[in-house]
KEKELO-485699 format. One record per residue: residue number from 1; residue in three letters; x, z, y of N, C-alpha, C in turn. Coordinates in Angstrom, 3 decimals, decimal comma. Atoms other than C-alpha are relative to their C-alpha. Layout:
// residues N
SITE   k   r      n_x      n_z      n_y     ca_x     ca_z     ca_y      c_x      c_z      c_y
SITE NUM ALA        X        Z        Y        X        Z        Y        X        Z        Y
...
***
This chain:
// residues 68
SITE   k   r      n_x      n_z      n_y     ca_x     ca_z     ca_y      c_x      c_z      c_y
SITE   1 MET   -0,381    1,042    0,945   53,958  125,099  148,251   -1,017   -1,143    0,047
SITE   2 SER    0,885    1,156   -0,042   52,528  121,628  148,098   -0,641   -0,284   -1,353
SITE   3 GLY    0,579    0,205    1,325   51,718  121,832  144,397    0,520   -1,241   -0,693
SITE   4 ALA   -0,563    1,207    0,605   53,946  118,896  143,509    0,515    0,305   -1,401
SITE   5 GLN   -0,484   -0,141    1,372   54,762  118,377  139,880    1,459   -0,418   -0,056
SITE   6 PRO   -1,432    0,303    0,056   58,403  118,123  138,737    0,329   -1,494   -0,027
SITE   7 GLY   -0,308    1,427    0,110   58,258  114,389  137,932   -0,632   -0,833    1,087
SITE   8 ASN    0,735    0,730   -1,022   56,338  113,441  141,061    0,901   -0,886    0,860
SITE   9 GLY   -0,920    0,803   -0,787   59,392  112,140  142,947    0,296   -1,337   -0,647
SITE  10 ARG   -0,281    1,238    0,717   60,052  109,554  140,305   -1,184   -0,965    0,093
SITE  11 ARG    1,169    0,865   -0,128   56,490  108,248  140,447   -0,109   -0,562    1,410
SITE  12 GLY    0,024    0,488   -1,375   56,792  107,960  144,218    0,881   -1,221    0,182
SITE  13 TRP   -0,885    1,167   -0,074   59,744  105,569  143,861   -0,594   -1,180   -0,740
SITE  14 ARG    0,617    1,115    0,739   57,898  103,529  141,268   -1,117   -0,637    0,803
SITE  15 ARG    1,081    0,540   -0,806   54,991  103,171  143,648    0,553   -0,931    1,075
SITE  16 TRP   -0,585    0,840   -1,039   57,271  101,731  146,353    0,742   -1,202   -0,561
SITE  17 LEU   -0,773    1,106    0,581   59,238   99,507  143,962   -0,866   -0,926   -0,835
SITE  18 ARG    0,844    0,979    0,660   56,261   97,503  142,808    0,211   -1,367    0,629
SITE  19 ARG   -0,256    1,361   -0,461   56,362   93,754  143,159   -0,814   -0,364    1,240
SITE  20 GLY    0,888    0,419   -1,082   53,398   93,318  145,516    0,468    0,404    1,393
SITE  21 PRO   -0,422   -0,388   -1,353   54,460   95,410  148,530    1,393   -0,494    0,372
SITE  22 CYS   -1,364    0,460   -0,298   58,119   94,420  148,251    0,039   -1,502    0,252
SITE  23 GLU    0,069    1,432   -0,259   57,278   90,712  148,022   -0,577   -0,267    1,382
SITE  24 MET    0,591    0,172   -1,320   55,109   91,061  151,098    1,037    0,284    1,098
SITE  25 GLY   -1,046   -0,307   -0,972   58,002   92,689  152,973    1,027   -1,110    0,098
SITE  26 ALA   -0,970    1,096   -0,005   60,378   89,907  151,933   -0,581   -1,234    0,688
SITE  27 MET    0,632    1,150   -0,652   57,893   87,244  153,018   -0,133    0,218    1,506
SITE  28 LEU    0,057   -0,292   -1,435   57,424   88,992  156,375    1,366   -0,182    0,656
SITE  29 LEU   -1,352    0,187   -0,528   61,201   88,995  156,830    0,330   -1,485    0,143
SITE  30 ILE   -0,205    1,450   -0,089   61,343   85,259  156,095   -0,790   -0,568    1,171
SITE  31 GLY    0,829    0,470   -1,113   58,479   84,648  158,524    0,576    0,389    1,347
SITE  32 ALA   -0,622   -0,437   -1,254   60,202   86,697  161,221    1,219   -0,865    0,316
SITE  33 GLY   -1,155    0,868   -0,215   63,342   84,607  160,720   -0,388   -1,380    0,481
SITE  34 VAL    0,463    1,326   -0,443   61,390   81,375  161,110   -0,467    0,063    1,454
SITE  35 VAL    0,432   -0,164   -1,398   59,766   82,666  164,306    1,217    0,121    0,911
SITE  36 MET   -1,227   -0,134   -0,788   63,213   83,672  165,583    0,687   -1,357    0,169
SITE  37 LEU   -0,639    1,315   -0,052   64,456   80,167  164,785   -0,705   -0,931    0,983
SITE  38 MET    0,777    0,948   -0,806   61,649   78,410  166,690   -0,235    0,440    1,441
SITE  39 GLN    0,279   -0,460   -1,358   61,451   80,540  169,833    1,048   -0,557    0,965
SITE  40 PRO   -0,938    0,610   -0,955   63,026   79,044  172,985    0,588    0,964    1,033
SITE  41 PHE   -0,332   -0,933   -1,076   63,756   82,248  174,935    1,346    0,684   -0,146
SITE  42 SER   -1,176   -0,849    0,172   66,651   84,165  173,406    0,995   -0,655   -0,957
SITE  43 LEU   -1,051    0,566    0,839   69,905   82,754  172,089    0,422    0,992   -1,084
SITE  44 THR   -0,369   -1,025    0,984   70,607   86,066  170,317   -0,943   -0,037   -1,196
SITE  45 LEU    0,959    0,087    1,109   67,392   85,836  168,266    0,251   -1,263   -0,822
SITE  46 TYR   -0,294    1,245    0,704   68,201   82,224  167,426    1,251    0,144   -0,856
SITE  47 THR   -1,260   -0,173    0,724   71,708   83,238  166,348   -0,210    0,756   -1,306
SITE  48 TYR    0,210   -0,821    1,197   70,464   85,862  163,883   -1,142   -0,490   -0,884
SITE  49 SER    1,133    0,471    0,791   67,549   83,808  162,559    0,431   -0,446   -1,402
SITE  50 PHE   -0,432    0,457    1,323   69,531   82,229  159,712    0,321    1,176   -0,904
SITE  51 VAL   -0,328   -1,188    0,791   70,831   85,599  158,559   -1,280    0,706   -0,442
SITE  52 THR    1,269   -0,643    0,329   67,286   86,989  158,658   -0,726   -0,764   -1,096
SITE  53 ILE    0,641    0,822    1,036   65,878   84,092  156,630    0,750    0,154   -1,324
SITE  54 LEU   -0,798   -0,155    1,217   68,738   84,397  154,137   -0,236    1,362   -0,643
SITE  55 ALA    0,249   -1,339    0,538   68,211   88,161  153,745   -1,394    0,083   -0,619
SITE  56 GLY    1,353    0,007    0,568   64,480   87,637  153,201   -0,076   -0,788   -1,289
SITE  57 THR    0,002    0,816    1,219   65,089   84,917  150,629    0,688    0,728   -1,148
SITE  58 LEU   -0,693   -0,754    1,047   67,625   86,993  148,699   -0,822    1,213   -0,436
SITE  59 GLY    0,878   -1,112    0,335   65,282   89,976  148,885   -1,155   -0,451   -0,869
SITE  60 PHE    1,118    0,513    0,804   62,435   87,862  147,503    0,456   -0,311   -1,420
SITE  61 VAL   -0,528    0,296    1,339   64,615   86,697  144,592    0,187    1,290   -0,797
SITE  62 VAL   -0,207   -1,278    0,689   65,528   90,299  143,738   -1,329    0,638   -0,341
SITE  63 VAL    1,296   -0,652    0,193   61,978   91,588  144,168   -0,824   -0,698   -1,072
SITE  64 SER    0,779    0,728    1,000   60,572   88,882  141,921    0,298    0,474   -1,415
SITE  65 HIS   -0,305   -0,557    1,316   62,237   90,701  139,012   -0,529    1,417   -0,178
SITE  66 PHE    0,573   -1,345    0,094   60,465   94,014  139,762   -1,235   -0,027   -0,890
SITE  67 PRO    1,225   -0,048    0,821   57,643   95,172  137,464   -1,248   -0,087    0,871
SITE  68 GLU    1,285    0,064   -0,706   54,021   94,619  138,429   -0,373    1,384    0,326
***
């Protein structure tokens, strides 16, 4: 047995759903979309760059309502 307490799973989700790490992930997604938009090598990356930026922006809006 790992010695886990009964309510430990719930605390694990709260740790991942904090504002700081989720905002960082959303900002990284936006940054990846901008890099995809500016690169001159792959038309496929350029095609999906807008969707990536949009997903990161919507994620940032949602995450901004998470607790500290």
